[in-house]
Backbone as CSV, one residue per row, in Angstrom:
resi,resn,N_x,N_y,N_z,CA_x,CA_y,CA_z,C_x,C_y,C_z
1,UNK,-22.976,37.546,-85.682,-23.648,37.550,-84.348,-22.724,38.438,-83.458
2,UNK,-23.585,39.121,-82.514,-22.892,40.085,-81.680,-22.232,39.474,-80.415
3,UNK,-22.668,38.254,-79.999,-22.183,37.603,-78.811,-21.840,36.120,-79.107
4,UNK,-20.928,35.514,-78.390,-20.565,34.190,-78.531,-21.585,33.313,-77.787
5,UNK,-21.878,32.219,-78.437,-22.783,31.250,-77.783,-22.187,30.691,-76.496
6,UNK,-20.848,30.489,-76.513,-20.152,29.968,-75.383,-19.522,31.055,-74.573
7,UNK,-19.721,31.089,-73.304,-19.119,32.042,-72.436,-17.893,31.375,-71.721
8,UNK,-16.892,32.224,-71.516,-15.632,31.695,-70.890,-15.945,31.497,-69.433
9,UNK,-15.549,30.302,-68.802,-15.754,30.063,-67.392,-14.442,30.023,-66.642
10,UNK,-14.337,30.765,-65.545,-13.112,30.725,-64.759,-13.078,29.462,-63.908
11,UNK,-11.843,28.860,-63.621,-11.631,27.603,-62.802,-10.282,27.542,-62.360
12,UNK,-9.941,26.386,-61.619,-8.621,26.175,-61.172,-7.767,25.374,-62.195
13,UNK,-6.638,25.800,-62.327,-5.733,25.067,-63.172,-5.149,23.802,-62.387
14,UNK,-4.598,22.900,-63.075,-3.989,21.721,-62.457,-2.986,22.048,-61.422
15,UNK,-2.106,23.012,-61.836,-1.007,23.464,-60.912,-1.613,24.080,-59.657
16,UNK,-2.597,24.895,-59.748,-3.291,25.495,-58.602,-3.823,24.382,-57.681
17,UNK,-4.538,23.414,-58.325,-5.067,22.250,-57.462,-3.992,21.503,-56.758
18,UNK,-2.869,21.230,-57.417,-1.729,20.524,-56.773,-1.176,21.347,-55.625
19,UNK,-1.114,22.662,-55.795,-0.535,23.533,-54.725,-1.463,23.478,-53.523
20,UNK,-2.789,23.568,-53.799,-3.785,23.453,-52.737,-3.662,22.138,-51.983
21,UNK,-3.505,20.977,-52.717,-3.383,19.726,-52.051,-2.104,19.633,-51.222
22,UNK,-1.043,20.183,-51.676,0.175,20.186,-50.940,0.019,20.911,-49.621
23,UNK,-0.502,22.152,-49.721,-0.642,22.927,-48.596,-1.545,22.346,-47.569
24,UNK,-2.650,21.763,-48.039,-3.616,20.997,-47.180,-2.982,19.816,-46.455
25,UNK,-2.153,19.114,-47.215,-1.372,17.973,-46.652,-0.407,18.411,-45.517
26,UNK,0.313,19.582,-45.838,1.147,20.034,-44.737,0.387,20.476,-43.555
27,UNK,-0.666,21.114,-43.720,-1.498,21.565,-42.599,-2.007,20.330,-41.778
28,UNK,-2.485,19.349,-42.464,-3.034,18.130,-41.834,-1.871,17.444,-41.122
29,UNK,-0.705,17.325,-41.684,0.427,16.702,-41.072,0.874,17.475,-39.807
30,UNK,0.820,18.764,-39.802,1.158,19.542,-38.648,0.183,19.350,-37.513
31,UNK,-1.144,19.354,-37.937,-2.206,19.084,-36.887,-2.089,17.630,-36.328
32,UNK,-1.751,16.778,-37.102,-1.606,15.324,-36.695,-0.390,15.217,-35.717
33,UNK,0.689,15.867,-36.031,1.891,15.853,-35.239,1.607,16.510,-33.883
34,UNK,0.843,17.649,-33.901,0.493,18.267,-32.642,-0.405,17.347,-31.824
35,UNK,-1.307,16.716,-32.433,-2.190,15.774,-31.714,-1.460,14.647,-31.064
36,UNK,-0.499,14.063,-31.811,0.332,12.911,-31.343,1.161,13.404,-30.135
37,UNK,1.723,14.591,-30.280,2.611,15.178,-29.228,1.728,15.398,-27.930
38,UNK,0.572,15.924,-28.093,-0.273,16.183,-26.907,-0.715,14.904,-26.263
39,UNK,-0.991,13.896,-27.154,-1.409,12.589,-26.645,-0.321,11.913,-25.834
40,UNK,0.926,12.035,-26.319,2.078,11.422,-25.645,2.316,12.170,-24.356
41,UNK,2.208,13.491,-24.304,2.350,14.301,-23.123,1.368,13.855,-22.070
42,UNK,0.124,13.692,-22.478,-0.886,13.305,-21.574,-0.607,11.868,-21.007
43,UNK,-0.140,10.950,-21.871,0.131,9.598,-21.414,1.229,9.571,-20.357
44,UNK,2.345,10.388,-20.626,3.431,10.526,-19.768,2.964,11.003,-18.386
45,UNK,2.203,12.092,-18.448,1.662,12.740,-17.223,0.772,11.815,-16.457
46,UNK,0.016,10.994,-17.157,-0.837,10.019,-16.485,-0.060,8.953,-15.796
47,UNK,1.053,8.462,-16.456,1.868,7.443,-15.890,2.596,8.004,-14.609
48,UNK,3.085,9.293,-14.711,3.791,9.865,-13.558,2.888,10.095,-12.421
49,UNK,1.628,10.512,-12.694,0.630,10.692,-11.631,0.285,9.312,-10.995
50,UNK,0.121,8.262,-11.708,-0.101,6.940,-11.187,1.023,6.536,-10.303
51,UNK,2.280,6.677,-10.796,3.462,6.372,-10.087,3.488,7.058,-8.738
52,UNK,3.265,8.390,-8.683,3.392,9.172,-7.544,2.288,8.777,-6.518
53,UNK,1.110,8.510,-7.072,-0.069,8.086,-6.193,0.280,6.788,-5.518
54,UNK,0.683,5.798,-6.363,1.012,4.480,-5.745,2.044,4.505,-4.642
55,UNK,3.118,5.219,-4.835,4.208,5.219,-3.842,3.697,6.020,-2.578
56,UNK,2.926,7.039,-2.846,2.460,7.885,-1.657,1.434,7.035,-0.879
57,UNK,0.540,6.341,-1.474,-0.396,5.549,-0.772,0.304,4.454,0.051
58,UNK,1.368,3.792,-0.654,2.060,2.715,0.068,2.836,3.151,1.281
59,UNK,3.615,4.295,1.076,4.363,4.914,2.176,3.418,5.227,3.297
60,UNK,2.346,5.893,3.008,1.366,6.344,3.997,0.814,5.139,4.904
61,UNK,0.470,4.089,4.165,-0.070,2.869,4.861,1.069,2.276,5.769
62,UNK,2.238,2.135,5.163,3.337,1.627,5.955,3.604,2.475,7.241
63,UNK,3.627,3.752,7.036,3.866,4.722,8.175,2.773,4.551,9.229
64,UNK,1.560,4.396,8.903,0.561,4.282,9.892,0.719,2.942,10.662
65,UNK,0.955,1.889,9.996,1.112,0.612,10.697,2.347,0.492,11.430
66,UNK,3.439,0.976,10.857,4.736,0.849,11.619,4.673,1.787,12.863
67,UNK,4.085,2.895,12.804,3.928,3.743,14.019,3.121,3.066,15.069
68,UNK,2.247,2.126,14.773,1.418,1.464,15.685,2.056,0.167,16.240
69,UNK,3.236,-0.162,15.750,3.939,-1.413,16.176,3.943,-1.522,17.740
70,UNK,3.484,-2.661,18.250,3.476,-2.908,19.636,2.128,-2.573,20.373
71,UNK,1.256,-1.875,19.575,-0.096,-1.586,20.137,-0.849,-2.875,20.457
72,UNK,-1.413,-2.906,21.690,-2.139,-4.095,22.093,-1.779,-4.595,23.457
73,UNK,-0.971,-3.810,24.104,-0.640,-4.219,25.503,0.461,-5.247,25.563
74,UNK,0.272,-6.228,26.410,1.303,-7.200,26.746,1.244,-8.372,25.681
75,UNK,1.438,-8.088,24.493,1.266,-9.071,23.367,2.272,-10.226,23.577
76,UNK,3.569,-9.950,23.681,4.511,-11.065,23.693,4.465,-11.732,25.084
77,UNK,4.239,-11.016,26.094,4.176,-11.648,27.447,3.011,-12.692,27.544
78,UNK,2.020,-12.489,26.833,0.902,-13.467,26.823,1.060,-14.520,25.758
79,UNK,1.399,-14.088,24.513,1.383,-15.078,23.391,2.773,-15.738,23.196
80,UNK,3.839,-14.995,23.561,5.220,-15.550,23.270,5.613,-15.190,21.862
81,UNK,4.764,-15.485,20.916,5.023,-15.102,19.502,3.721,-14.945,18.738
82,UNK,3.738,-14.342,17.617,2.601,-14.215,16.721,2.957,-14.864,15.458
83,UNK,2.465,-16.052,15.205,2.711,-16.831,14.000,4.304,-16.910,13.729
84,UNK,5.009,-17.138,14.813,6.467,-17.376,14.760,7.321,-16.152,14.965
85,UNK,6.752,-14.951,14.986,7.574,-13.801,15.200,7.589,-13.422,16.657
86,UNK,8.783,-13.254,17.171,9.008,-13.055,18.586,9.430,-11.672,19.025
87,UNK,9.498,-10.701,18.100,9.819,-9.326,18.382,8.744,-8.386,17.860
88,UNK,8.489,-7.283,18.597,7.533,-6.312,18.148,7.954,-5.805,16.765
89,UNK,9.206,-5.629,16.553,9.721,-5.175,15.208,10.846,-6.202,14.803
90,UNK,10.676,-6.809,13.683,11.694,-7.761,13.196,12.335,-6.981,12.045
91,UNK,13.587,-6.423,12.245,14.239,-5.536,11.314,14.945,-6.302,10.210
92,UNK,14.953,-5.788,9.030,15.864,-6.178,7.917,16.074,-4.915,6.991
93,UNK,17.092,-5.052,6.176,17.353,-3.888,5.291,16.334,-3.577,4.356
94,UNK,15.713,-4.705,3.671,14.715,-4.469,2.707,13.324,-4.985,3.084
95,UNK,13.103,-5.301,4.318,11.814,-5.730,4.735,11.631,-5.402,6.221
96,UNK,10.387,-5.395,6.744,10.166,-5.229,8.141,8.925,-6.008,8.512
97,UNK,8.912,-6.587,9.683,7.701,-7.208,10.272,7.312,-6.672,11.527
98,UNK,6.111,-6.273,11.737,5.644,-5.571,12.965,4.525,-6.363,13.608
99,UNK,4.408,-6.289,14.883,3.262,-6.877,15.554,2.440,-5.733,16.142
100,UNK,1.152,-5.837,15.922,0.101,-4.790,16.340,-1.226,-5.440,16.493
101,UNK,-2.079,-4.759,17.292,-3.462,-5.222,17.378,-4.305,-4.323,16.402
102,UNK,-5.143,-5.018,15.604,-5.936,-4.275,14.494,-7.397,-4.497,14.869
103,UNK,-8.099,-3.483,15.016,-9.559,-3.639,15.415,-10.335,-4.200,14.283
104,UNK,-11.156,-5.274,14.624,-11.901,-5.926,13.652,-13.359,-6.085,13.978
105,UNK,-13.742,-5.653,15.258,-15.147,-5.749,15.698,-15.286,-5.124,17.092
106,UNK,-16.472,-5.438,17.655,-16.767,-4.896,19.032,-17.480,-6.103,19.755
107,UNK,-17.658,-5.921,21.108,-18.394,-6.824,21.851,-19.886,-6.649,21.633
108,UNK,-20.608,-7.693,21.482,-22.105,-7.530,21.256,-22.781,-7.456,22.549
109,UNK,-22.142,-7.909,23.669,-22.783,-7.825,24.946,-21.738,-7.757,26.010
110,UNK,-22.150,-7.473,27.259,-21.152,-7.365,28.309,-20.513,-8.703,28.551
111,UNK,-19.226,-8.722,28.904,-18.478,-9.913,29.245,-17.802,-9.699,30.596
112,UNK,-18.277,-10.525,31.644,-17.870,-10.207,32.995,-16.558,-11.070,33.312
113,UNK,-15.894,-10.527,34.262,-14.641,-11.172,34.812,-14.937,-12.659,35.087
114,UNK,-13.958,-13.460,34.840,-13.933,-15.001,35.122,-14.699,-15.767,34.072
115,UNK,-15.416,-15.124,33.131,-16.065,-15.846,32.055,-14.983,-16.112,30.932
116,UNK,-15.234,-17.073,30.114,-14.326,-17.309,29.001,-14.944,-17.260,27.606
117,UNK,-16.189,-16.687,27.599,-16.911,-16.609,26.305,-17.250,-15.107,26.082
118,UNK,-17.181,-14.822,24.729,-17.491,-13.514,24.280,-18.329,-13.624,23.076
119,UNK,-19.315,-12.628,22.937,-20.064,-12.528,21.717,-19.535,-11.304,20.976
120,UNK,-19.081,-11.514,19.724,-18.256,-10.550,18.981,-18.829,-10.376,17.576
121,UNK,-18.890,-9.107,17.176,-19.298,-8.852,15.802,-18.055,-9.270,14.903
122,UNK,-18.302,-9.806,13.691,-17.301,-10.212,12.767,-16.413,-11.280,13.350
123,UNK,-16.973,-12.187,14.150,-16.261,-13.223,14.811,-15.665,-14.172,13.797
124,UNK,-16.133,-14.253,12.540,-15.688,-15.076,11.552,-14.291,-14.746,11.066
125,UNK,-13.855,-13.459,11.404,-12.489,-13.115,11.031,-11.443,-13.902,11.722
126,UNK,-11.816,-14.370,13.015,-10.858,-15.132,13.792,-10.878,-16.614,13.340
127,UNK,-9.826,-17.322,13.761,-9.875,-18.804,13.700,-8.958,-19.330,14.804
128,UNK,-8.855,-20.640,14.895,-7.997,-21.196,16.004,-6.666,-21.597,15.450
129,UNK,-6.212,-21.052,14.286,-4.916,-21.430,13.770,-4.075,-20.146,13.684
130,UNK,-4.045,-19.445,12.597,-3.225,-18.240,12.417,-3.868,-16.947,12.929
131,UNK,-5.178,-17.012,13.278,-5.839,-15.831,13.701,-6.535,-16.067,15.078
132,UNK,-5.678,-16.584,15.973,-6.210,-17.023,17.274,-5.831,-15.982,18.449
133,UNK,-5.292,-14.838,17.997,-4.715,-13.902,18.925,-5.681,-12.721,19.057
134,UNK,-6.454,-12.782,20.247,-7.482,-11.756,20.467,-7.157,-10.760,21.513
135,UNK,-7.306,-9.449,21.263,-7.029,-8.360,22.200,-8.379,-7.622,22.394
136,UNK,-8.615,-7.347,23.784,-9.790,-6.667,24.132,-9.357,-5.219,24.560
137,UNK,-10.089,-4.244,24.042,-9.905,-2.898,24.388,-8.424,-2.405,24.188
138,UNK,-7.655,-3.051,23.419,-6.302,-2.591,23.189,-5.376,-2.847,24.199
139,UNK,-5.741,-3.674,25.249,-4.896,-3.858,26.421,-4.806,-5.414,26.911
140,UNK,-5.888,-6.119,26.828,-5.924,-7.422,27.315,-5.925,-8.549,26.311
141,UNK,-5.060,-9.501,26.355,-4.825,-10.488,25.277,-5.187,-11.891,25.700
142,UNK,-5.815,-12.566,24.830,-6.227,-13.933,25.101,-6.116,-14.848,23.855
143,UNK,-5.835,-16.076,24.029,-5.834,-17.082,22.930,-7.291,-17.610,22.764
144,UNK,-7.616,-17.847,21.504,-8.941,-18.397,21.193,-8.888,-19.946,21.242
145,UNK,-9.879,-20.523,21.845,-10.033,-21.931,21.892,-10.933,-22.505,20.827
146,UNK,-12.144,-21.788,20.612,-13.090,-22.219,19.678,-13.982,-21.032,19.261
147,UNK,-14.656,-21.231,18.072,-15.562,-20.230,17.582,-16.811,-20.925,17.034
148,UNK,-17.941,-20.426,17.579,-19.223,-20.923,16.984,-20.040,-19.753,16.731
149,UNK,-20.366,-19.525,15.420,-21.081,-18.313,14.920,-20.436,-17.028,15.519
150,UNK,-21.170,-16.337,16.401,-20.610,-15.127,16.902,-20.063,-15.236,18.311
151,UNK,-19.918,-16.486,18.801,-19.432,-16.781,20.202,-18.037,-17.317,20.115
152,UNK,-17.125,-16.627,20.798,-15.684,-17.008,20.875,-15.482,-17.475,22.301
153,UNK,-14.887,-18.685,22.416,-14.451,-19.178,23.680,-12.955,-19.093,23.802
154,UNK,-12.529,-18.520,24.909,-11.016,-18.332,25.170,-10.442,-19.439,25.893
155,UNK,-9.078,-19.602,25.848,-8.420,-20.646,26.549,-8.296,-20.315,27.990
156,UNK,-8.422,-19.090,28.388,-8.416,-18.609,29.841,-9.522,-17.700,30.086
157,UNK,-9.850,-17.515,31.310,-10.910,-16.600,31.723,-10.483,-15.141,31.678
158,UNK,-11.530,-14.224,31.556,-11.239,-12.825,31.564,-10.677,-12.316,32.875
159,UNK,-9.804,-11.438,32.946,-9.221,-10.967,34.131,-9.949,-9.717,34.702
160,UNK,-10.835,-9.201,33.869,-11.580,-7.958,34.293,-12.861,-7.905,33.475
161,UNK,-13.819,-7.035,33.848,-15.041,-6.848,33.171,-14.873,-6.055,31.850
162,UNK,-15.625,-6.435,30.835,-15.615,-5.720,29.518,-17.049,-5.419,29.119
163,UNK,-17.329,-4.203,28.716,-18.661,-3.778,28.425,-19.037,-3.883,26.881
164,UNK,-20.244,-3.871,26.590,-20.782,-3.958,25.283,-20.138,-2.771,24.483
165,UNK,-19.843,-3.090,23.190,-19.239,-2.151,22.270,-17.787,-1.842,22.484
166,UNK,-17.165,-2.507,23.501,-15.715,-2.340,23.554,-15.049,-2.855,22.351
167,UNK,-13.964,-2.259,21.870,-13.341,-2.758,20.650,-12.687,-4.139,20.811
168,UNK,-12.721,-4.857,19.755,-12.109,-6.233,19.741,-11.043,-6.238,18.590
169,UNK,-9.883,-6.687,18.956,-8.725,-6.576,18.050,-8.195,-7.982,17.646
170,UNK,-7.705,-8.072,16.450,-6.946,-9.271,16.060,-5.471,-8.840,16.092
171,UNK,-4.614,-9.548,16.781,-3.253,-9.279,16.810,-2.468,-9.865,15.581
172,UNK,-1.796,-9.028,14.827,-1.240,-9.537,13.554,0.261,-9.384,13.555
173,UNK,0.889,-10.154,12.647,2.294,-9.939,12.258,2.329,-9.540,10.867
174,UNK,2.629,-8.267,10.574,2.494,-7.713,9.169,3.892,-7.561,8.655
175,UNK,4.127,-8.061,7.455,5.384,-7.931,6.852,5.296,-7.063,5.559
176,UNK,6.186,-6.122,5.364,6.384,-5.373,4.204,7.641,-5.689,3.462
177,UNK,7.568,-6.021,2.125,8.753,-6.379,1.466,8.540,-6.201,-0.036
178,UNK,9.585,-6.336,-0.820,9.465,-6.306,-2.247,9.312,-7.725,-2.817
179,UNK,8.624,-7.834,-3.907,8.551,-9.215,-4.493,7.796,-9.099,-5.890
180,UNK,7.815,-10.180,-6.628,7.150,-10.211,-7.957,5.664,-10.298,-7.810
181,UNK,4.939,-9.545,-8.607,3.517,-9.540,-8.704,3.148,-9.284,-10.145
182,UNK,2.526,-10.290,-10.819,2.276,-10.118,-12.254,3.524,-9.833,-13.123
183,UNK,4.586,-10.405,-12.717,5.865,-10.284,-13.508,6.610,-8.889,-13.231
184,UNK,6.059,-8.113,-12.292,6.634,-6.851,-11.985,7.005,-6.853,-10.499
185,UNK,8.057,-6.037,-10.146,8.455,-5.928,-8.808,7.472,-4.947,-8.131
186,UNK,6.861,-5.414,-6.967,5.894,-4.694,-6.243,6.224,-4.665,-4.759
187,UNK,5.649,-3.617,-4.124,5.696,-3.595,-2.637,4.559,-4.437,-2.171
188,UNK,4.818,-5.426,-1.343,3.830,-6.401,-0.902,3.689,-6.323,0.595
189,UNK,2.403,-6.662,1.053,2.078,-6.672,2.472,1.573,-8.055,2.778
190,UNK,2.115,-8.657,3.808,1.756,-10.020,4.187,1.405,-10.078,5.622
191,UNK,0.185,-10.566,5.944,-0.338,-10.643,7.270,0.173,-12.013,7.888
192,UNK,0.839,-12.859,7.149,1.348,-14.096,7.631,0.365,-14.997,8.353
193,UNK,-0.865,-15.026,7.693,-1.902,-15.890,8.096,-2.263,-16.966,7.119
194,UNK,-1.431,-17.131,6.067,-1.580,-18.241,5.071,-2.157,-17.704,3.768
195,UNK,-2.500,-16.394,3.658,-3.036,-15.925,2.380,-1.941,-15.446,1.522
196,UNK,-0.687,-15.389,1.905,0.431,-14.919,1.149,0.556,-13.476,1.103
197,UNK,1.595,-13.025,0.427,1.799,-11.514,0.277,0.915,-10.937,-0.789
198,UNK,0.333,-9.764,-0.486,-0.589,-9.132,-1.427,0.083,-7.857,-1.893
199,UNK,-0.054,-7.593,-3.241,0.636,-6.337,-3.785,-0.092,-5.084,-3.304
200,UNK,0.828,-4.154,-2.830,0.263,-2.841,-2.377,0.580,-1.693,-3.400
201,UNK,1.729,-1.822,-4.000,2.093,-0.772,-5.054,3.014,-1.466,-6.064
202,UNK,2.636,-1.339,-7.297,3.425,-1.907,-8.419,4.591,-1.050,-8.815
203,UNK,5.475,-1.582,-9.692,6.629,-0.849,-10.228,7.468,-0.128,-9.136
204,UNK,7.659,-0.844,-7.989,8.631,-0.336,-7.021,10.001,-0.897,-7.391
205,UNK,10.935,-0.018,-7.317,12.303,-0.364,-7.720,13.195,-0.685,-6.480
206,UNK,12.940,0.045,-5.331,13.746,-0.269,-4.167,12.952,0.034,-2.933
207,UNK,13.426,-0.551,-1.820,12.794,-0.391,-0.558,13.812,-0.517,0.490
208,UNK,14.053,0.479,1.283,15.133,0.466,2.345,14.598,0.945,3.680
209,UNK,14.940,0.142,4.701,14.599,0.501,6.050,15.931,0.724,6.883
210,UNK,15.867,1.724,7.679,16.939,2.092,8.642,16.338,2.252,10.024
211,UNK,16.972,1.683,11.093,16.450,1.653,12.376,17.279,2.421,13.323
212,UNK,16.547,3.162,14.298,17.261,4.036,15.210,16.835,3.744,16.588
213,UNK,17.771,3.914,17.556,17.482,3.787,18.992,17.046,5.101,19.598
214,UNK,16.815,5.124,20.811,16.348,6.364,21.506,17.440,7.406,21.478
215,UNK,18.686,7.081,21.339,19.815,7.972,21.293,20.031,8.489,19.918
216,UNK,19.225,8.059,18.894,19.334,8.571,17.566,20.373,7.833,16.703
217,UNK,21.061,6.773,17.356,22.059,6.039,16.571,21.358,4.855,15.928
218,UNK,21.950,4.414,14.787,21.415,3.225,14.044,21.587,1.976,14.942
219,UNK,20.567,1.208,14.937,20.591,-0.127,15.663,19.912,-1.207,14.906
220,UNK,20.324,-2.416,15.168,19.684,-3.554,14.630,19.104,-4.533,15.664
221,UNK,19.086,-3.933,16.952,18.564,-4.740,18.084,17.134,-4.413,18.261
222,UNK,16.259,-5.386,18.007,14.776,-5.159,17.972,14.262,-4.431,19.244
223,UNK,14.606,-4.769,20.409,14.053,-4.070,21.623,14.407,-2.609,21.793
224,UNK,15.548,-2.226,21.012,16.113,-0.803,21.090,15.464,0.086,20.139
225,UNK,14.709,-0.518,19.194,14.264,0.404,18.039,13.123,1.349,18.544
226,UNK,13.322,2.641,18.199,12.389,3.626,18.617,11.941,4.468,17.414
227,UNK,12.726,4.412,16.253,12.326,5.089,15.075,12.745,4.303,13.870
228,UNK,11.973,4.352,12.803,12.243,3.726,11.562,12.229,4.711,10.453
229,UNK,13.246,4.689,9.589,13.238,5.493,8.347,13.006,4.544,7.238
230,UNK,11.968,4.851,6.404,11.712,3.997,5.264,11.799,4.896,3.972
231,UNK,12.508,4.333,3.071,12.578,5.003,1.723,12.308,4.078,0.599
232,UNK,11.480,4.466,-0.269,11.057,3.716,-1.445,11.143,4.442,-2.671
233,UNK,11.541,3.779,-3.739,11.700,4.346,-5.097,10.770,3.590,-6.037
234,UNK,9.896,4.289,-6.759,9.059,3.645,-7.822,9.354,4.234,-9.177
235,UNK,8.931,3.567,-10.204,9.136,4.044,-11.599,7.874,3.924,-12.371
236,UNK,7.868,4.584,-13.511,6.698,4.614,-14.388,6.510,3.168,-14.947
237,UNK,5.341,2.824,-15.376,5.029,1.537,-15.938,5.769,1.217,-17.247
238,UNK,5.932,2.223,-18.033,6.570,2.045,-19.337,7.716,3.045,-19.564
239,UNK,8.719,2.726,-20.273,9.835,3.681,-20.555,9.410,4.656,-21.628
240,UNK,10.029,5.782,-21.691,9.809,6.787,-22.744,11.174,6.929,-23.506
241,UNK,11.233,6.484,-24.744,12.529,6.563,-25.414,13.057,7.960,-25.619
242,UNK,12.212,8.947,-25.536,12.640,10.310,-25.768,12.946,11.046,-24.466
243,UNK,12.791,10.315,-23.324,13.088,10.954,-22.022,14.649,10.856,-21.762
244,UNK,15.246,11.985,-21.544,16.693,12.022,-21.315,17.044,11.694,-19.930
245,UNK,16.799,10.409,-19.575,17.031,9.923,-18.239,17.584,8.549,-18.171
246,UNK,18.590,8.245,-18.918,19.092,6.867,-18.862,18.261,5.821,-19.561
247,UNK,17.559,5.047,-18.850,16.739,3.932,-19.481,15.368,4.384,-19.896
248,UNK,15.037,5.641,-19.762,13.687,6.185,-20.171,12.631,6.140,-19.149
249,UNK,12.917,5.514,-17.929,11.935,5.461,-16.922,12.031,6.734,-16.042
250,UNK,10.900,7.266,-15.730,10.813,8.331,-14.759,10.651,7.694,-13.304
251,UNK,11.364,8.283,-12.398,11.391,7.695,-10.996,11.051,8.740,-9.884
252,UNK,10.439,8.246,-8.899,10.191,9.095,-7.670,10.649,8.424,-6.419
253,UNK,11.199,9.074,-5.526,11.646,8.544,-4.275,10.962,9.304,-3.120
254,UNK,10.394,8.579,-2.234,9.707,9.150,-1.026,10.369,8.515,0.195
255,UNK,10.476,9.257,1.239,10.949,8.690,2.557,10.087,9.274,3.725
256,UNK,10.154,8.520,4.808,9.415,8.886,5.957,10.141,8.419,7.222
257,UNK,10.228,9.383,8.196,10.772,8.916,9.533,9.675,8.683,10.476
258,UNK,9.537,7.412,11.016,8.433,7.031,11.814,8.783,6.717,13.273
259,UNK,8.233,7.487,14.085,8.515,7.291,15.552,7.533,6.210,16.101
260,UNK,8.149,5.203,16.775,7.304,4.097,17.241,6.646,4.587,18.582
261,UNK,5.309,4.554,18.612,4.579,5.092,19.766,4.577,4.104,20.980
262,UNK,4.637,2.803,20.736,4.378,1.924,21.786,5.642,1.079,22.286
263,UNK,6.786,1.650,21.997,8.004,0.966,22.409,8.779,1.665,23.552
264,UNK,8.100,2.625,24.181,8.778,3.315,25.268,9.571,4.520,24.786
265,UNK,10.292,5.183,25.703,11.059,6.411,25.317,12.403,6.016,24.631
């Protein structure tokens, strides 16, 4: 016979197959390691972004409300105290309480001098216990005697005319401090009306207030306070064992100098 019945077929040897498997495994391992590294980087960046956003929002809200301390006219002259607080600013190293009028509604109709009744939008926000301090137009203050649907009866008569759509405020005592929330230290905001302190920013590590008088010197006397410096430090939710920073937590510190607008020069 001139040709063989069987033709020789080319193929991979066992050694070649093993080499291919080893190279494939190395490539897959490298790709997996790269994926894990990128995933970890994304997680860390996400935590840092959350941390920065939390403390920025918290400091911004504190700044706005502290700046407005004392807004509402003759608050203490009329009420004497707001839920036990007798100073526009009650200072402490790690907490602050401020008194201010916060708009919650408007007049639904004109209210003339010498009347003691008002029709108010969102009248249900008020009550005769912890939320009985009403301010009209940011200047005139009255205690609430009773509330029926949208009609509020005051303990005294109005001293001047007030027109429809004039703003109506609830005078509050707001406290900022650190405390536990869900097992973690958080910046908390408390309106001192019985609802307790509510978390504003989690994973806060420190909060420090410093108070200054008109002369720029540090003071602890409430009537002399004209500026407040607040400094807060937050940390990431979880530690990173590979982060060369002590305990593995990344931290950010923000501060703000707040001039009090309603406490005189």
